[in-house]
C-alpha positions, 0 to 999 in steps of 0.5 A, a space after each residue: 255515802 254521807 247518808 250511809 254514815 249518818 243513819 245506816 239502815 239494816 235490812 234483811 236479805 236472802 243469802 242468795 242475793 249476796 255475792 262475794 267480790 270476785 277480786 277480794 284480796 283478803 282470804 279466809 281459811 276454812 279454819 277461820 270460817 269455823 271460828 267465825 261460825 263459832 262466834 255467831 253461835 255464841 253471840 248471834 249476828 252482831 255485825 251486818 254485812 255491807 253490800 252494794 245495791 247489786 248484792 256485791 259484798 264489800 265487807 263481811 265475806 267471812 261472816 257470809 261464808 260462816 252464815 252459809 255454813 250454819 245454814 242461814 237463809 237470811 242475813 242482816 245487810 247494810 246497803 251502800 247505795 249511791 257509791 261509785 265503782 271506785 268507792 266500792 272497790 277501795 272500801 273492800 281494801 280499806 275495811 281490811 287494811 285499816 283493821 290491820 293497822 291497829 295495835 294491841 295493848 298487850 298488858 291489857 289484853 293479858 289481863 282480860 284473857 287471864 280473867 276470862 280463863 279464870 271465869 271458865 270462858 272458852 278462849 278459842 271463841 275470841 280467835 286467840 290461839 294457844 300459841 298467842 296465849 303462850 307468847 303473852 304468858 297467859 296461864 303462867 302461875 300467879 306467883 305474885 299472888 301467893 301469900 307471904 310467909 314468916 321467915 323460916 316457914 316452908 311454902 306449901 306452893 311448888 313449881 313443876 317443870 316438864 319437858 314436852 316434845 312435839 304434839 305433847 305440848 298442844 295436848 297438855 295445853 288443850 287439856 288444861 284449857 278444858 279443865 280450867 274452872 272459875 276460881 274458887 275463893 276457898 281454894 288457896 291456889 290462885 293459879 287456874 292452870 295449876 288447879 286444872 292440872 291437879 284435877 286432870 291428874 286426880 281423875 286419871 289416878 281415880 281411873 287407874 287405881 
């Protein structure tokens, strides 16, 4: 194991040479496999699969399933040669559990996600769900960035509140996410979601008028 830690060698193996560990306690839903596949399409194969020399997968079950979904016939592999059976079985648990034990800096995460949204990036590729965005308050209008006005002047900015029911919330949220564009420096409204909603409404009015 020390040799693997010092200098891991990446090899290319046929997909058929790999087999999932039958007692893997971590499960991947079809939706998650689709997300991993979308990530591979966007960034390529950035992390090799870890497998025993007999082909048993120790880490990367989701990536292997996504690779098969995308039609890969070969994948990058790091081979855990010389590991004992106990080390292999324990690593399957440790690889997943140690990742779960980490924590998030929500303020930093909120800042990064907001910048990505403003840049027009497809946030779904990060694995962050719409519900998580809402809980982080990502997408809330940036009131603190509105310009200060002299006393007595009326602000050109307005807040609008809507009551949505059932699936309406998801429909509106997805539409705004798709319509969000990179920030225009000449646009006085620094809220990307407000601009997206205005663009959606303008297109609708153009179609029905």
